[in-house]
C-alpha positions as CSV (number, residue, x, y, z in Angstrom):
1,M,11.9,19.5,-12.7
2,Q,14.5,17.3,-11.0
3,E,16.1,17.9,-7.7
4,V,19.5,19.7,-7.6
5,Q,21.7,19.5,-4.5
6,K,22.5,22.9,-3.0
7,R,25.5,23.6,-0.7
8,S,24.9,25.4,2.6
9,L,27.1,26.7,5.3
10,P,27.0,25.3,8.9
11,G,24.9,27.6,11.0
12,I,26.8,27.7,14.3
13,P,30.1,29.2,12.9
14,V,28.0,31.6,10.8
15,V,26.1,32.7,14.0
16,I,29.4,33.2,15.9
17,L,30.9,35.2,13.0
18,L,27.8,37.4,12.6
19,L,27.6,38.1,16.4
20,L,31.2,39.2,16.3
21,V,30.5,41.4,13.3
22,I,27.5,42.9,15.0
23,G,29.5,43.5,18.2
24,G,32.3,45.2,16.2
25,F,29.9,47.6,14.5
26,L,28.2,48.4,17.8
27,L,31.7,49.2,19.3
28,L,32.4,51.3,16.3
29,T,29.1,53.2,17.0
30,A,29.9,53.6,20.6
31,F,33.4,54.8,19.8
32,G,31.9,57.5,17.5
33,V,29.5,58.6,20.2
34,A,32.2,58.8,22.8
35,F,34.6,60.8,20.7
36,N,31.9,62.7,18.8
37,L,32.9,61.2,15.5
38,M,29.7,61.6,13.5
39,G,30.9,59.6,10.5
40,F,31.4,56.4,12.6
41,M,27.9,56.4,14.0
42,P,25.9,55.8,10.8
43,V,28.5,53.3,9.5
44,G,28.3,51.3,12.7
45,M,24.5,51.3,12.9
46,L,24.1,50.4,9.2
47,G,26.8,47.6,9.5
48,A,25.1,46.2,12.6
49,L,21.7,46.2,10.9
50,L,23.1,44.4,7.8
51,A,24.8,41.8,9.9
52,A,21.6,41.2,11.9
53,A,19.7,40.9,8.7
54,C,22.0,38.1,7.6
55,L,20.7,36.1,10.6
56,I,17.5,35.6,8.6
57,G,19.4,33.1,6.4
58,L,19.6,30.7,9.3
59,Y,17.3,27.7,9.2
60,T,17.2,24.1,10.6
61,V,16.9,20.8,8.7
62,E,15.8,17.8,10.7
63,P,17.0,14.2,9.9
64,N,15.1,12.8,6.9
65,Q,14.0,16.3,5.9
66,S,15.0,18.6,3.1
67,A,14.7,22.3,2.4
68,V,13.7,23.4,-1.0
69,L,15.3,26.8,-1.8
70,S,14.0,29.4,-4.2
71,L,15.0,32.9,-5.1
72,F,12.1,35.2,-6.2
73,G,10.1,32.2,-7.5
74,K,13.1,30.5,-9.2
75,Y,14.2,27.1,-7.9
76,V,17.7,27.2,-6.6
77,G,18.3,23.8,-5.1
78,T,17.6,21.5,-2.2
79,V,19.5,21.1,1.0
80,K,19.4,17.8,2.9
81,D,22.2,18.4,5.4
82,S,20.6,18.2,8.8
83,G,21.2,20.7,11.6
84,L,21.5,24.5,11.7
85,R,22.3,25.7,8.2
86,W,22.8,29.1,6.5
87,N,22.1,30.3,3.0
88,N,21.4,33.6,1.3
89,P,18.8,35.5,3.4
90,F,16.8,36.2,0.3
91,Y,16.2,32.5,-0.3
92,S,12.7,31.2,0.6
93,K,12.7,27.8,2.2
94,K,10.1,25.1,2.1
95,K,10.6,22.1,4.3
96,I,9.7,18.6,3.0
97,S,9.6,15.4,5.0
98,L,11.5,12.5,3.5
99,R,10.3,10.0,6.2
100,V,8.4,6.9,5.2
101,R,4.7,7.5,5.7
102,N,1.6,5.3,5.3
103,F,-2.2,5.6,5.2
104,E,-5.2,3.4,4.8
105,S,-7.7,4.3,2.1
106,G,-11.4,4.4,3.0
107,K,-13.6,1.5,2.1
108,L,-14.4,2.0,-1.6
109,K,-17.4,0.4,-3.2
110,V,-16.6,-0.7,-6.8
111,N,-17.6,-3.4,-9.3
112,D,-15.3,-6.2,-9.9
113,L,-14.6,-7.7,-13.4
114,E,-17.9,-9.6,-13.3
115,G,-19.9,-6.6,-12.3
116,S,-20.5,-7.6,-8.7
117,P,-20.4,-4.8,-6.1
118,I,-17.6,-5.2,-3.6
119,E,-15.9,-3.2,-0.8
120,I,-12.2,-2.8,-0.9
121,A,-9.5,-0.8,1.0
122,A,-5.7,-0.7,0.9
123,V,-2.7,0.3,3.0
124,I,-0.2,2.4,1.1
125,V,3.4,3.0,2.4
126,W,5.2,5.9,0.6
127,Q,7.9,8.5,0.9
128,V,9.1,11.6,-1.0
129,T,12.3,10.9,-3.0
130,D,12.5,14.1,-5.1
131,S,11.7,17.2,-3.1
132,A,11.7,19.5,-6.1
133,E,9.1,17.5,-8.0
134,A,6.9,17.2,-4.9
135,V,6.9,21.0,-4.5
136,Y,6.8,22.2,-8.1
137,N,5.2,19.4,-10.2
138,V,1.9,19.1,-8.2
139,D,-0.1,21.6,-6.2
140,D,-0.4,19.6,-3.0
141,Y,1.6,16.4,-3.1
142,E,0.0,14.8,0.0
143,S,-3.5,15.2,-1.4
144,F,-2.2,14.0,-4.8
145,V,-0.9,10.8,-3.2
146,Y,-4.3,10.1,-1.4
147,I,-6.5,10.8,-4.5
148,Q,-4.3,8.9,-7.0
149,S,-3.9,5.9,-4.7
150,E,-7.6,5.6,-4.4
151,A,-8.0,6.0,-8.2
152,A,-5.4,3.2,-8.8
153,L,-7.2,1.0,-6.3
154,R,-10.5,1.4,-8.1
155,A,-9.0,0.7,-11.5
156,M,-7.2,-2.4,-10.2
157,A,-10.3,-3.8,-8.4
158,S,-12.4,-3.6,-11.5
159,S,-9.7,-5.5,-13.5
160,Y,-10.1,-8.8,-11.5
161,P,-13.0,-11.0,-10.3
162,Y,-13.6,-11.2,-6.6
163,D,-13.1,-15.0,-6.5
164,Q,-12.1,-17.9,-8.7
165,H,-14.7,-20.2,-10.2
166,E,-14.4,-24.0,-10.2
167,G,-11.7,-25.0,-12.7
168,D,-10.8,-21.4,-13.5
169,H,-7.1,-20.4,-13.0
170,Q,-7.7,-16.7,-13.5
171,I,-6.1,-14.3,-10.9
172,A,-8.7,-13.2,-8.4
173,L,-8.8,-10.6,-5.7
174,R,-9.4,-13.0,-2.8
175,S,-7.2,-16.0,-3.9
176,H,-4.1,-14.2,-5.2
177,P,-3.1,-11.5,-2.6
178,H,0.6,-11.3,-3.6
179,E,-0.1,-10.8,-7.3
180,I,-2.8,-8.3,-6.5
181,S,-0.6,-6.3,-4.2
182,R,2.2,-6.2,-6.8
183,H,-0.2,-5.0,-9.5
184,L,-1.6,-2.4,-7.1
185,L,1.9,-1.1,-6.2
186,E,2.8,-0.8,-9.9
187,Q,-0.4,1.1,-10.7
188,I,0.1,3.6,-7.8
189,A,3.9,4.0,-8.5
190,E,3.1,4.9,-12.2
191,R,0.6,7.6,-11.1
192,L,2.8,9.1,-8.4
193,G,6.1,9.1,-10.4
194,T,5.6,12.7,-11.6
195,A,5.2,13.9,-8.0
196,G,8.6,12.8,-6.8
197,V,7.0,10.0,-4.6
198,S,8.0,6.4,-4.5
199,V,5.7,3.6,-3.2
200,V,7.3,1.3,-0.7
201,E,4.4,-1.1,-0.2
202,A,0.8,-1.5,-1.2
203,R,-1.5,-4.2,0.1
204,I,-5.2,-4.9,0.4
205,S,-6.5,-4.4,4.0
206,H,-10.2,-5.0,3.5
207,L,-12.1,-7.1,0.9
208,A,-15.7,-8.1,1.0
209,Y,-18.9,-8.2,-1.0
210,A,-21.1,-5.2,-0.7
211,P,-23.8,-5.7,2.0
212,E,-26.6,-5.8,-0.5
213,I,-25.3,-9.0,-2.1
214,A,-23.2,-10.5,0.7
215,Q,-25.9,-13.0,1.8
216,A,-26.5,-14.2,-1.7
217,M,-22.8,-14.6,-2.4
218,L,-22.3,-16.5,0.9
219,Q,-25.0,-19.0,-0.2
220,R,-23.3,-19.4,-3.6
221,Q,-20.0,-20.2,-1.9
222,Q,-21.7,-22.7,0.4
223,A,-23.4,-24.3,-2.5
224,N,-20.1,-24.6,-4.4
225,A,-18.4,-26.1,-1.3
226,I,-21.2,-28.7,-0.9
227,I,-21.0,-29.6,-4.6
228,A,-17.2,-30.0,-4.5
229,A,-17.5,-32.2,-1.4
230,R,-20.3,-34.3,-2.8
231,T,-18.3,-34.8,-6.0
232,R,-15.3,-36.1,-4.1
233,I,-17.5,-38.4,-2.0
234,V,-19.2,-39.9,-5.0
235,A,-15.9,-40.4,-6.8
236,G,-14.5,-42.1,-3.8
237,A,-17.6,-44.3,-3.3
238,V,-17.6,-45.4,-6.9
239,G,-14.0,-46.4,-6.6
240,M,-14.7,-48.4,-3.4
241,V,-17.7,-50.2,-5.0
242,E,-15.5,-51.1,-8.0
243,M,-12.8,-52.4,-5.7
244,A,-15.3,-54.4,-3.6
245,L,-16.9,-56.1,-6.7
246,S,-13.5,-56.8,-8.2
247,E,-12.2,-58.4,-5.0
248,L,-15.3,-60.5,-4.5
249,Q,-15.1,-61.8,-8.0
250,K,-11.4,-62.4,-7.9
251,N,-11.4,-64.3,-4.7
252,G,-14.6,-66.3,-5.5
253,V,-16.2,-65.4,-2.2
254,V,-19.7,-65.2,-3.7
255,Q,-21.2,-65.4,-7.2
256,L,-23.6,-62.5,-7.9
257,N,-25.8,-62.2,-10.9
258,E,-26.4,-58.8,-12.5
259,E,-29.5,-58.1,-10.4
260,R,-27.6,-58.8,-7.2
261,K,-24.7,-56.7,-8.3
262,A,-26.9,-53.8,-9.0
263,Q,-28.6,-54.2,-5.6
264,M,-25.2,-54.4,-3.9
265,V,-23.9,-51.3,-5.8
266,S,-27.1,-49.4,-4.8
267,N,-26.7,-50.4,-1.1
268,L,-23.0,-49.5,-1.0
269,L,-23.6,-46.1,-2.6
270,V,-26.3,-45.3,-0.2
271,V,-24.1,-46.2,2.7
272,L,-21.0,-44.4,1.5
273,C,-22.8,-41.2,0.2
274,G,-25.4,-40.8,2.8
275,D,-25.4,-37.9,5.3
276,R,-26.3,-40.2,8.2
277,G,-25.2,-43.6,9.3
278,A,-27.0,-46.5,7.6
279,Q,-29.2,-48.8,9.6
280,P,-28.1,-52.4,9.0
281,T,-30.6,-55.0,7.9
282,L,-29.8,-58.7,8.3
283,N,-30.9,-60.9,5.5
284,T,-31.6,-64.5,6.8
285,G,-32.9,-65.8,3.5
286,S,-31.2,-67.2,0.5
287,L,-29.4,-65.2,-2.2
288,D,-31.1,-67.3,-4.9
């Protein structure tokens, strides 16, 4: 069911008109009483009551709000004109807020693509764009938004690993926040489309390993960082050793046999790759 715009009358002129009508019928009643005209009395009273009953058709619509009108269970239309409005007194009115709203989901415990338990939460910004669909397509559109958003968050979180591995270019929850937010927004928007709700923004607000494996995963991250640092240090040290040997041989500073070259390479690697500063040892002997 799609929204249909319904015209309404401005309320203030209608109020003035109805008050004048009620006053006229009351004067007619008073005239009948004064001159003992029995036919004027019931007409005046009935007319005043009917005019007063028409006041029930008055209602207010705030800015960024709509009123969904129905007649005996049948959808009639939606009024979005703000202010005091008037429609058929038999219409029932249901107010729907069109303002932008947001909420943060609770921390959900799910398994990522690799089966590791993680905690994840998201902030969802949304608003109603079709009042008729929000009222008639779902039972409670606000509850529908909350439940479907959490379901989409669970489905999205289980589609990606928590973090990237060395040399892996796969999209991960921690390393690709923009791509993850875009995918989450698409997932939620698809689920909420039938409820007349549009998703303005969706982003991850909390992401962490579950407490039972957090310490182990921290140790793994530290080990990966150490390995990566050591790999770079060794690669740099090997390059420096190669450069040193090449320059010594090129400039003819000293002639080294294979044994001395091996000893020099070993000493340089120890100095360059060690965790602590090397203690120098002076050799006063011969290189022969």
